[in-house]
C-alpha positions as CSV (number, residue, x, y, z in Angstrom):
1,M,0.0,0.0,0.0
2,D,1.2,3.5,-0.8
3,R,0.4,5.7,2.2
4,R,0.5,8.9,0.1
5,V,-2.8,8.0,-1.4
6,L,-4.5,7.9,2.0
7,H,-4.3,11.7,2.3
8,F,-6.6,12.3,-0.6
9,G,-10.2,12.3,0.6
10,P,-13.5,13.3,-1.1
11,W,-12.8,16.9,-0.4
12,G,-9.1,17.0,-1.2
13,L,-6.0,16.8,0.8
14,G,-6.3,16.1,4.5
15,G,-5.6,13.7,7.3
16,E,-4.7,10.1,6.5
17,L,-7.8,7.9,5.8
18,P,-8.1,4.3,6.8
19,P,-7.1,2.1,3.9
20,E,-10.5,0.6,3.5
21,V,-12.1,4.0,3.3
22,S,-9.6,5.1,0.6
23,A,-10.2,1.9,-1.3
24,K,-14.0,2.5,-1.2
25,L,-13.6,6.0,-2.5
26,L,-11.5,5.0,-5.4
27,D,-14.0,2.2,-6.2
28,E,-17.0,4.5,-6.1
29,Q,-15.3,7.0,-8.4
30,M,-14.7,4.3,-11.0
31,A,-18.2,2.8,-10.5
32,H,-19.6,6.1,-11.6
33,L,-17.7,6.0,-14.9
34,T,-19.8,3.2,-16.3
35,L,-20.0,3.2,-20.1
36,P,-23.4,2.7,-21.8
37,E,-24.1,-0.6,-23.5
38,T,-24.0,1.0,-26.9
39,V,-20.2,1.3,-26.5
40,P,-18.5,-1.5,-28.4
41,A,-17.0,-4.3,-26.3
42,S,-13.4,-3.7,-27.5
43,V,-13.6,-0.1,-26.1
44,Q,-15.4,-1.2,-22.9
45,S,-12.8,-3.8,-22.0
46,Q,-9.9,-1.3,-22.5
47,F,-11.5,1.4,-20.5
48,E,-12.2,-1.1,-17.7
49,K,-8.5,-1.9,-17.6
50,V,-7.8,1.9,-17.2
51,K,-10.3,1.9,-14.2
52,D,-8.5,-1.1,-12.6
53,L,-5.2,0.8,-12.9
54,Y,-6.8,3.8,-11.1
55,R,-8.0,1.6,-8.3
56,A,-4.5,0.0,-8.1
57,G,-3.2,3.4,-7.3
58,L,-3.9,2.6,-3.7
59,F,-0.9,0.2,-3.8
60,Q,1.3,2.0,-6.3
61,Y,1.0,5.9,-6.6
62,D,2.4,5.9,-10.1
63,N,-0.6,3.9,-11.3
64,F,-2.6,7.2,-11.3
65,Q,-0.3,8.6,-13.9
66,T,-0.4,5.3,-15.9
67,A,-4.2,5.4,-15.8
68,A,-4.4,9.0,-17.1
69,R,-2.0,8.2,-19.9
70,D,-3.8,5.0,-21.0
71,A,-7.2,6.7,-20.8
72,H,-6.0,9.1,-23.6
73,R,-4.9,6.0,-25.6
74,V,-8.4,4.6,-25.2
75,I,-9.8,7.8,-26.7
76,E,-8.0,7.1,-29.9
77,V,-9.2,3.5,-29.9
78,A,-12.8,4.7,-29.4
79,L,-12.5,7.2,-32.2
80,K,-11.2,4.6,-34.6
81,V,-13.9,2.1,-33.7
82,C,-16.5,4.8,-34.1
83,F,-15.1,5.8,-37.5
84,V,-15.2,2.2,-38.8
85,N,-18.8,1.7,-37.5
86,H,-19.8,5.0,-39.1
87,Y,-18.7,3.7,-42.5
88,S,-19.8,0.1,-42.1
89,S,-21.5,0.3,-45.5
90,G,-18.3,1.5,-47.1
91,L,-15.7,4.3,-46.9
92,P,-16.4,7.1,-49.4
93,L,-13.2,8.4,-51.0
94,V,-12.4,10.9,-53.7
95,V,-9.5,9.7,-55.8
96,S,-8.5,12.3,-58.4
97,T,-12.0,13.4,-59.5
98,E,-13.7,10.1,-59.1
99,R,-15.8,9.1,-56.0
100,V,-15.3,5.5,-54.9
101,V,-16.6,3.4,-52.0
102,E,-14.3,1.0,-50.3
103,A,-15.3,-1.8,-47.9
104,I,-13.7,-1.7,-44.5
105,T,-14.0,-3.9,-41.5
106,S,-11.3,-2.5,-39.2
107,W,-9.0,0.5,-38.8
108,S,-6.2,-1.4,-40.5
109,D,-8.3,-1.3,-43.7
110,V,-8.5,2.5,-43.5
111,V,-4.8,3.5,-43.4
112,P,-3.7,1.9,-46.7
113,L,-6.7,3.5,-48.5
114,L,-5.7,7.0,-47.3
115,R,-2.0,6.6,-48.2
116,R,-0.7,8.9,-50.9
117,R,0.3,7.3,-54.2
118,P,2.4,8.7,-57.1
119,G,0.4,11.7,-58.4
120,I,-2.7,10.7,-56.4
121,R,-3.9,11.6,-52.9
122,P,-7.1,9.9,-51.8
123,R,-9.4,12.1,-49.7
124,L,-12.3,11.2,-47.4
125,A,-15.5,12.5,-49.0
126,G,-16.8,15.4,-46.9
127,H,-13.6,15.6,-44.9
128,R,-10.9,16.9,-47.2
129,S,-8.1,17.3,-44.7
130,F,-8.7,14.0,-42.9
131,N,-5.4,12.0,-42.6
132,G,-6.1,9.5,-39.9
133,S,-4.2,11.3,-37.1
134,L,-5.8,11.7,-33.6
135,M,-6.5,15.4,-34.3
136,S,-8.2,14.7,-37.6
137,L,-10.3,11.9,-35.9
138,M,-11.4,14.4,-33.3
139,R,-12.3,17.0,-36.0
140,W,-14.1,14.3,-37.9
141,A,-16.2,13.3,-34.8
142,R,-17.2,17.0,-34.3
143,A,-18.1,17.5,-38.0
144,E,-20.3,14.4,-37.8
145,R,-21.8,15.8,-34.6
146,Y,-20.8,13.0,-32.3
147,L,-19.0,15.7,-30.3
148,Y,-20.7,19.1,-29.9
149,G,-20.6,22.2,-27.7
150,Q,-18.5,25.3,-28.2
151,R,-16.4,25.0,-25.0
152,N,-15.9,21.4,-25.8
153,R,-14.1,22.4,-29.1
154,R,-11.3,23.8,-26.9
155,R,-11.3,20.7,-24.7
156,E,-10.9,18.5,-27.7
157,R,-7.8,20.4,-28.8
158,L,-6.4,20.2,-25.3
159,T,-7.2,16.5,-25.1
160,V,-5.0,15.9,-28.1
161,D,-2.3,18.1,-26.7
162,M,-2.4,16.2,-23.3
163,R,-2.2,12.9,-25.1
164,N,0.9,14.0,-27.0
165,E,2.4,15.4,-23.8
166,L,1.8,12.2,-21.8
167,F,3.1,9.9,-24.5
168,H,6.1,11.9,-25.8
169,T,7.4,14.0,-23.0
170,E,10.9,13.5,-21.6
171,R,9.8,14.8,-18.2
172,D,8.8,12.5,-15.3
173,I,5.2,13.4,-14.7
174,V,3.5,12.4,-11.5
175,E,-0.4,12.7,-11.5
176,M,-2.3,13.3,-8.2
177,P,-5.5,11.2,-7.8
178,P,-7.9,14.1,-8.2
179,N,-6.2,15.2,-11.5
180,A,-6.2,11.6,-12.8
181,Y,-9.9,11.2,-11.9
182,R,-10.8,14.4,-13.8
183,R,-8.9,13.2,-16.9
184,L,-10.6,9.8,-16.7
185,R,-14.0,11.5,-16.3
186,G,-13.3,13.7,-19.4
187,V,-12.4,10.6,-21.4
188,W,-15.5,8.8,-20.2
189,E,-17.7,11.6,-21.4
190,I,-16.1,11.6,-24.9
191,I,-16.5,7.9,-25.2
192,C,-20.1,8.1,-24.2
193,R,-20.6,10.8,-26.9
194,L,-18.9,8.6,-29.6
195,S,-21.8,6.1,-29.0
196,A,-24.2,9.1,-29.5
197,T,-25.1,9.0,-25.9
198,D,-25.2,11.9,-23.4
199,P,-23.7,10.7,-20.1
200,V,-25.9,10.9,-17.0
201,D,-24.5,13.6,-14.7
202,G,-22.3,14.8,-17.5
203,I,-20.3,17.9,-17.0
204,D,-19.0,18.6,-20.5
205,Y,-22.2,17.2,-22.0
206,P,-25.1,17.9,-19.6
207,I,-28.4,16.4,-20.4
208,P,-31.3,18.8,-21.0
209,A,-32.4,20.9,-18.1
210,E,-36.0,20.6,-16.8
211,R,-37.6,24.0,-16.4
212,I,-40.7,24.8,-14.3
213,P,-42.9,28.0,-13.9
214,M,-41.5,30.2,-11.2
215,I,-42.1,33.6,-9.7
216,F,-39.3,36.1,-9.9
217,G,-39.2,39.4,-8.0
218,R,-36.7,42.2,-8.5
219,G,-36.2,44.9,-5.7
220,P,-36.9,46.9,-3.8
221,D,-33.2,47.4,-3.6
222,E,-31.4,47.5,-7.0
223,S,-29.3,44.4,-6.2
224,E,-32.0,42.4,-4.5
225,A,-34.1,39.6,-6.0
226,V,-36.2,36.6,-5.0
227,A,-37.3,33.5,-6.9
228,F,-39.6,30.6,-5.9
229,G,-42.0,28.1,-7.3
230,L,-45.7,28.8,-7.9
231,G,-46.7,26.6,-5.0
232,A,-44.8,28.9,-2.5
233,L,-47.0,31.9,-3.4
234,G,-48.4,33.4,-0.2
235,V,-46.2,31.4,2.1
236,D,-44.4,33.7,4.7
237,H,-45.4,36.9,3.0
238,D,-42.7,39.6,3.2
239,P,-43.9,43.2,3.5
240,R,-41.1,44.1,1.1
241,D,-42.9,42.1,-1.6
242,E,-45.1,45.2,-2.2
243,G,-42.0,47.1,-3.4
244,R,-40.7,44.5,-5.9
245,T,-41.3,44.2,-9.6
246,W,-42.7,40.8,-10.4
247,Y,-42.5,38.3,-13.3
248,V,-43.5,34.7,-14.0
249,I,-40.7,32.9,-15.7
250,L,-40.0,29.4,-17.0
251,A,-36.6,28.5,-15.4
252,Y,-34.4,25.6,-14.2
253,P,-34.9,25.8,-10.4
254,H,-31.2,25.0,-9.7
255,E,-29.9,27.7,-12.0
256,D,-27.0,29.2,-10.1
257,R,-27.3,32.6,-11.8
258,I,-31.0,33.0,-11.6
259,F,-30.7,36.2,-9.6
260,D,-28.7,37.8,-12.5
261,W,-31.7,37.4,-14.8
262,Q,-32.8,40.6,-16.6
263,D,-35.9,40.9,-18.7
264,G,-35.0,41.4,-22.3
265,F,-31.4,39.9,-22.1
266,E,-29.8,36.5,-21.7
267,L,-27.4,36.1,-18.8
268,T,-28.1,32.7,-17.2
269,H,-26.4,29.4,-17.9
270,T,-29.7,27.7,-18.6
271,P,-32.3,29.6,-20.8
272,I,-35.1,31.5,-18.9
273,T,-38.3,32.5,-20.6
274,R,-40.6,35.3,-19.4
275,L,-44.2,34.0,-19.2
276,W,-45.8,37.1,-17.7
277,G,-44.7,40.5,-16.3
278,P,-43.7,43.0,-15.2
279,G,-46.3,43.7,-12.6
280,S,-47.0,44.4,-9.0
281,W,-47.4,42.0,-6.1
282,S,-51.2,42.1,-6.2
283,E,-51.1,41.6,-10.0
284,V,-48.8,38.6,-9.9
285,R,-51.0,37.0,-7.2
286,A,-54.1,37.5,-9.3
287,V,-52.5,36.2,-12.5
288,I,-51.3,33.0,-10.7
289,N,-54.7,32.4,-9.3
290,D,-56.2,32.9,-12.8
291,R,-53.7,31.3,-15.1
292,G,-51.1,29.4,-12.9
293,S,-52.6,26.0,-13.7
294,F,-52.1,26.4,-17.4
295,W,-48.4,27.0,-17.3
296,T,-46.3,23.8,-17.6
297,G,-42.6,22.9,-17.6
298,D,-40.4,21.8,-20.4
299,T,-36.8,20.7,-21.1
300,V,-34.1,22.8,-22.8
301,T,-30.5,22.1,-24.0
302,T,-27.7,24.3,-22.7
303,L,-25.0,23.8,-25.4
304,D,-24.8,25.4,-28.9
305,R,-27.3,28.1,-28.2
306,I,-27.6,31.2,-30.5
307,F,-27.1,34.7,-29.1
308,Y,-27.4,38.1,-30.6
309,S,-25.3,41.0,-29.3
310,R,-25.8,44.6,-30.5
311,I,-22.9,47.0,-30.8
312,F,-23.9,50.6,-30.7
313,D,-21.8,53.7,-30.1
314,G,-18.7,51.5,-29.5
315,R,-20.3,49.5,-26.7
316,A,-21.5,45.9,-26.8
317,E,-24.9,45.3,-25.1
318,L,-25.8,42.2,-23.2
319,P,-26.7,39.2,-25.4
320,R,-30.2,38.4,-26.4
321,T,-32.2,35.5,-27.8
322,A,-34.1,35.7,-31.1
323,A,-37.4,36.3,-29.2
324,Q,-35.8,39.2,-27.3
325,V,-34.4,40.7,-30.4
326,K,-37.9,40.6,-32.1
327,E,-39.3,42.6,-29.2
328,L,-37.0,45.6,-30.1
329,R,-39.2,47.8,-32.3
330,H,-36.8,50.6,-32.9
331,Y,-33.2,50.5,-34.1
332,S,-30.5,52.8,-35.5
333,S,-28.8,52.5,-38.8
334,D,-25.5,52.8,-37.0
335,E,-25.9,49.7,-34.8
336,R,-24.3,46.5,-35.7
337,W,-25.0,42.9,-34.6
338,I,-22.9,39.9,-33.9
339,V,-24.6,36.5,-34.0
340,V,-22.8,33.6,-32.4
341,Q,-23.4,30.0,-31.3
342,A,-22.1,29.6,-27.7
343,D,-22.7,27.4,-24.6
344,D,-23.1,30.4,-22.3
345,P,-24.3,34.0,-22.8
346,L,-21.3,35.3,-21.0
347,D,-19.0,33.7,-23.7
348,A,-21.1,35.6,-26.4
349,W,-20.9,38.8,-24.4
350,V,-17.1,38.6,-23.9
351,H,-16.6,38.0,-27.6
352,A,-18.9,40.9,-28.6
353,R,-17.0,43.3,-26.2
354,N,-13.7,42.2,-27.6
355,V,-14.9,42.9,-31.1
356,A,-16.2,46.3,-30.1
357,D,-12.8,47.0,-28.6
358,N,-11.0,45.7,-31.7
359,V,-9.2,43.0,-29.9
360,C,-11.1,40.1,-31.3
361,S,-12.0,38.9,-34.8
362,N,-14.3,36.2,-36.1
363,K,-11.4,33.8,-36.1
364,C,-10.3,34.4,-32.5
365,G,-9.9,31.8,-29.8
366,C,-13.2,32.5,-28.1
367,P,-15.4,29.5,-27.4
368,V,-18.0,30.7,-29.9
369,T,-18.9,30.0,-33.6
370,V,-19.5,33.3,-35.4
371,L,-22.6,33.1,-37.6
372,R,-23.0,36.8,-38.5
373,D,-20.3,39.4,-37.9
374,R,-21.2,43.1,-37.5
375,V,-24.2,43.0,-39.7
376,T,-27.2,45.4,-39.8
377,R,-30.5,44.7,-38.0
378,R,-32.1,44.0,-41.4
379,R,-29.7,41.1,-42.0
380,V,-30.3,39.9,-38.4
381,D,-34.0,39.8,-39.1
382,A,-33.4,37.9,-42.3
383,F,-31.3,35.4,-40.4
384,M,-33.9,34.9,-37.7
385,W,-36.8,34.5,-40.1
386,S,-34.9,32.1,-42.3
387,G,-35.3,29.4,-39.7
388,V,-32.1,27.8,-40.7
389,R,-30.0,26.4,-37.9
390,A,-26.4,27.2,-38.7
391,I,-24.9,24.2,-36.9
392,P,-27.0,21.0,-36.9
393,G,-27.9,19.3,-33.6
394,P,-25.8,16.5,-32.2
395,R,-26.3,12.8,-32.7
396,T,-28.0,12.3,-29.3
397,M,-29.5,9.6,-27.3
398,V,-30.2,11.4,-24.0
399,G,-28.9,9.6,-20.9
400,S,-26.7,6.5,-20.7
């Protein structure tokens, strides 16, 4: 047994744990990283070996480093298996100007087909730059929508960089258990996605959020707000309620930025929709009694949302949704709009502010995809009314 491991508890470094408690913690962490049945057996077995290595860190501290390194090897295995299964009916290639379809049964069939020949360079149809490397496999998986999310684009690049560092570095790297666990968890989520499955309790790929009708009150102080479910109306009435501005919203009840919500803008991690308001305390009580039973909940995705940011007089306003933009009846010929796909409205706002300050372009490193860059309101309206989604949705089976 390696006693260094015993100092890592569920909350981080601390006093030495009993060995049986440490063993149980490591086992519970790995039990959570269970792959869905849709993941091929060859990938399942190799990831299970990585999990066994992590558990064995209790006896040899270096096993955490070995587990983190091998986990990144399994990512490449999972990508290759996914690629072969995707083209089970044949690999479409463009050779010179001719399109051909070649039968493949394993990755070893793919490599010779992509090999350059004298005067000829075969290309994968639809993926011109694909060359079989780990980076090209990752880009292929994103283009085919196995992987999605704007922040995850950066994680995918970093995953390749980490794999290269772990396999090719000349330095002696020692991985602490919490870091090794985070790496294994990230690998687990990617493998789940390669089977078109959103992992339960996913961090990088969260399942849709369940929203419910809620009552939101702003004031009486500028920085003060309250929010609660419809069923709590009238319970423990606060005299200060008379001085608040009230709304009925559709929101995820565990939204950690719910008190930042502003009518007409998008600021929260999960989308919030205004159902009614603004109004007074007596008005919100009356409308709940009259219409409260008709409002129902729904589910919403949190990744790859579309945001609209207006730049006017050199300043970027807070981002909006399409519905909020349509509520703006008046606009100036001098205003310009940036439309982006992002996972969080703050990512969209930071990019818009950087563009307004001339420190960001539409090819910057921000975790956004620019759909329209500094266009007029008329072009924004045309984009919204076209109804065309710029980036298709993911291949998704919700929950594993």
